[in-house]
GUMITOR-707456 format. One line per 10 residues: for each residue x, y, z of C-alpha. Coordinates in steps of 0.05 Angstrom, whole numbers. Layout:
X,Y,Z; ...
! end
This chain:
1370,-1464,2972; 1316,-1483,2928; 1318,-1548,2897; 1371,-1573,2948; 1341,-1553,3014; 1262,-1547,2989; 1219,-1559,2928; 1162,-1502,2908; 1096,-1520,2873; 1073,-1456,2837
1000,-1485,2829; 989,-1497,2903; 1034,-1443,2932; 1070,-1499,2971; 1132,-1509,2996; 1168,-1578,3010; 1228,-1586,3049; 1274,-1640,3025; 1317,-1683,3080; 1378,-1637,3074
1326,-1578,3087; 1296,-1616,3148; 1373,-1630,3173; 1399,-1558,3153; 1335,-1520,3185; 1344,-1561,3246; 1422,-1552,3253; 1412,-1474,3242; 1355,-1473,3301; 1380,-1511,3343
1333,-1562,3354; 1327,-1641,3338; 1256,-1638,3312; 1226,-1589,3270; 1151,-1620,3284; 1162,-1622,3360; 1099,-1602,3399; 1136,-1564,3450; 1178,-1532,3399; 1143,-1525,3337
1183,-1498,3285; 1166,-1528,3219; 1111,-1471,3202; 1153,-1412,3214; 1201,-1441,3167; 1150,-1458,3118; 1123,-1397,3121; 1190,-1355,3122; 1201,-1393,3049; 1130,-1379,3022
1146,-1303,3041; 1208,-1310,2998; 1183,-1346,2934; 1110,-1328,2932; 1093,-1255,2965; 1131,-1206,2921; 1142,-1130,2941; 1106,-1085,2895; 1063,-1140,2870; 1030,-1172,2933
1044,-1121,2977; 1080,-1055,2986; 1116,-1023,3051; 1090,-959,3081; 1100,-924,3147; 1144,-985,3164; 1080,-1032,3152; 1075,-1087,3096; 1002,-1072,3058; 962,-1112,3023
945,-1103,2949; 881,-1121,2919; 908,-1153,2856; 839,-1137,2820; 836,-1064,2834; 904,-1044,2854; 884,-1018,2912; 924,-1019,2986; 877,-1052,3033; 906,-1029,3101
859,-1066,3143; 871,-1130,3114; 922,-1187,3143; 942,-1251,3112; 930,-1309,3164; 963,-1372,3184; 1024,-1332,3197; 1043,-1307,3127; 1037,-1240,3143; 1085,-1243,3205
1134,-1283,3153; 1127,-1222,3101; 1142,-1176,3156; 1202,-1211,3184; 1225,-1214,3103; 1228,-1140,3110; 1254,-1127,3175; 1190,-1095,3194; 1159,-1093,3269; 1122,-1162,3268
1046,-1153,3297; 1000,-1204,3323; 976,-1254,3283; 900,-1245,3260; 847,-1294,3283; 785,-1301,3251; 726,-1302,3296; 672,-1309,3238; 664,-1309,3165; 617,-1311,3112
613,-1312,3036; 588,-1246,2997; 535,-1293,2965; 509,-1314,3034; 514,-1244,3054; 477,-1210,3002; 424,-1260,2999; 412,-1232,3074; 381,-1172,3048; 310,-1173,3020
317,-1138,2965; 378,-1138,2913; 396,-1097,2847; 462,-1069,2823; 490,-1035,2760; 565,-1055,2733; 586,-1056,2663; 614,-1130,2671; 552,-1168,2691; 532,-1192,2620
587,-1242,2622; 563,-1269,2692; 489,-1273,2677; 480,-1344,2690; 514,-1343,2757; 467,-1281,2780; 400,-1327,2759; 431,-1391,2788; 461,-1351,2853; 404,-1297,2862
351,-1314,2815; 365,-1240,2790; 359,-1232,2719; 413,-1184,2680; 388,-1129,2639; 425,-1102,2583; 424,-1024,2575; 446,-1005,2513; 495,-947,2499; 473,-874,2488
515,-874,2418; 538,-932,2372; 594,-967,2409; 666,-942,2358; 708,-991,2400; 754,-1033,2354; 775,-1097,2388; 836,-1117,2358; 869,-1185,2365; 902,-1211,2421
978,-1220,2410; 1027,-1267,2443; 1100,-1262,2461; 1158,-1298,2477; 1186,-1264,2530; 1162,-1213,2581; 1218,-1167,2557; 1195,-1174,2488; 1124,-1149,2504; 1149,-1093,2547
1183,-1063,2491; 1129,-1079,2436; 1081,-1035,2493; 1136,-982,2491; 1138,-971,2414; 1063,-971,2412; 1051,-920,2460; 1110,-880,2434; 1082,-879,2362; 1010,-863,2395
1042,-801,2433; 1074,-773,2371; 999,-777,2343; 975,-740,2397; 934,-793,2418; 913,-802,2497; 935,-870,2519; 909,-913,2580; 958,-970,2596; 930,-1027,2643
976,-1062,2679; 968,-1118,2736; 1018,-1099,2789; 1057,-1041,2814; 1121,-1077,2793; 1095,-1072,2722; 1075,-1007,2719; 1146,-980,2741; 1179,-1021,2693; 1138,-998,2641
1148,-924,2666; 1219,-931,2667; 1223,-956,2589; 1179,-886,2577; 1227,-848,2615; 1291,-883,2579; 1259,-855,2502; 1241,-781,2541; 1160,-795,2533; 1126,-754,2599
1069,-797,2631; 1036,-802,2693; 1032,-867,2739; 974,-886,2779; 988,-948,2828; 981,-967,2900; 1037,-924,2921; 1021,-866,2959; 1055,-810,2918; 1014,-832,2864
947,-859,2887; 935,-787,2932; 928,-757,2861; 881,-812,2817; 818,-769,2816; 865,-717,2774; 913,-769,2740; 847,-803,2712; 803,-739,2704; 865,-717,2653
875,-783,2615; 837,-768,2557; 877,-702,2543; 917,-697,2465; 982,-726,2485; 968,-762,2556; 1000,-819,2568; 976,-854,2634; 999,-920,2661; 959,-951,2713
947,-1020,2756; 878,-1049,2743; 824,-996,2737; 757,-1027,2779; 726,-984,2815; 767,-920,2811; 699,-877,2796; 728,-826,2748; 704,-814,2683; 762,-802,2637
729,-747,2584; 766,-738,2515; 794,-664,2519; 799,-671,2598; 759,-653,2656; 747,-581,2658; 731,-575,2730; 789,-612,2753; 828,-570,2701; 804,-506,2736
814,-527,2799; 889,-554,2787; 899,-484,2760; 870,-443,2812; 915,-479,2867; 975,-468,2830; 964,-397,2833; 937,-384,2893; 967,-439,2944; 1041,-422,2945
1023,-351,2971; 974,-384,3018; 1029,-431,3051; 1098,-442,3046; 1091,-514,3072; 1117,-568,3030; 1061,-617,3014; 1075,-687,3048; 1078,-735,2985; 1040,-792,3028
980,-758,3038; 975,-707,2982; 1018,-743,2925; 1066,-726,2870; 1047,-671,2825; 1012,-688,2763; 1058,-684,2706; 1034,-635,2640; 1087,-647,2604; 1068,-645,2537
1003,-625,2547; 978,-570,2509; 972,-500,2547; 909,-473,2564; 892,-409,2542; 859,-371,2603; 824,-296,2576; 846,-233,2609; 792,-232,2662; 817,-304,2686
877,-278,2688; 870,-215,2730; 819,-255,2773; 865,-310,2788; 920,-248,2802; 875,-216,2848; 864,-278,2888; 937,-288,2897; 944,-223,2918; 891,-229,2969
919,-300,2990; 988,-267,3006; 962,-206,3041; 925,-260,3087; 984,-307,3092; 1021,-236,3123; 976,-215,3163; 956,-275,3203; 1003,-291,3258; 991,-364,3253
1032,-402,3194; 979,-432,3143; 988,-504,3140; 988,-542,3072; 925,-577,3084; 890,-511,3118; 906,-475,3052; 886,-527,3005; 818,-544,3051; 807,-464,3045
808,-468,2961; 765,-534,2965; 710,-497,2999; 722,-437,2958; 708,-487,2892; 651,-515,2930; 618,-449,2938; 629,-432,2865; 594,-487,2842; 534,-485,2884
519,-408,2870; 544,-399,2803; 583,-344,2773; 528,-288,2769; 513,-295,2841; 587,-299,2856; 600,-231,2822; 539,-201,2860; 572,-227,2924; 635,-199,2913
603,-129,2892; 566,-126,2958; 625,-145,2998; 650,-87,3048; 706,-125,3072; 775,-108,3040; 796,-171,3031; 746,-232,3023; 789,-285,3002; 741,-342,2992
695,-310,2947; 761,-281,2904; 783,-350,2891; 711,-378,2882; 697,-314,2827; 771,-338,2800; 748,-415,2795; 685,-398,2764; 713,-355,2709; 777,-399,2689
727,-460,2691; 686,-428,2631; 759,-422,2595; 774,-493,2616; 704,-521,2586; 717,-493,2515; 786,-516,2516; 768,-580,2530; 712,-590,2484; 755,-563,2427
809,-613,2447; 762,-669,2458; 734,-661,2382; 808,-665,2352; 827,-719,2393; 762,-758,2361; 797,-750,2295; 862,-782,2314; 853,-860,2291; 902,-901,2274
870,-963,2246
! end
């Protein structure tokens, strides 16, 4: 019990056992000395208490497939190959009732700065280098050159607000998001942990506000590119952990290529495979509630219907059941073919094909036609979103 048996030092992440705590631990463990060299229990006891007090599930780590996986607190990404040293990871595994794996041993280590200095030439590009200009100059003797934006910066930096309680802060965020949603403005909310992102998600659900969540959980992370690609659409609400390194542009009005891909998959996948997608690898479906519906032209609808009929025929004609992954890979190959050879060339290829059911060609042609409709929709919606200013 904290206070009676041990004290917690948050600043240094230290645990100190009190005299009563030492006595109680020795009694429970059946030993006369926690620090006995032949039977050293002190390290295990303090590590167990550290795991209890300092390492929180869904903040510092998540549990997936029977393993405790570390969450990078800067990027929000899971780092499956990392393990805490000094027995901490084993203590976390014991806390969660998982199989305890062998302690990691550091064979060699080097700082990032020393590693980078081993290269004969150094260069890089990032949006956060200017604030660290002095460090780059001192450490690597590298100047930082600021590249101006293509268009004038129209961002408005509002004053920082402080709240007396955490609950009050999240209630205010929920109200702000709700007001933006009513206006139709796309909103991206950055949080510092999985726990915070899901707490805000619950608040929005209580108000029936449709949104997408992107954090380290596999059901969300597996579809991160799709979620972020559509974060700029009208009425889109996206809650995310720290965004560093996500690598997907947020385009106002939405990403037409990603949108066209989703439309083709929604129309073809159910006919090509009856397998249920694995949430661990494929993620949950991206929410489109509250978003405007894409208006597809007659040509797009006809080609999607043709691709769906061909997919149904292929599925029935082949003796082996198509797995969800195989079906999705076939669609991705068709989309890549469409992006490579273009719409006119595709139309020529389909006209020349003598096979009765050229599935890949049909999917590629449907995607190319749908993409044209999505580009028009995203451009128009993007122009509308730019006018939705509240200050």
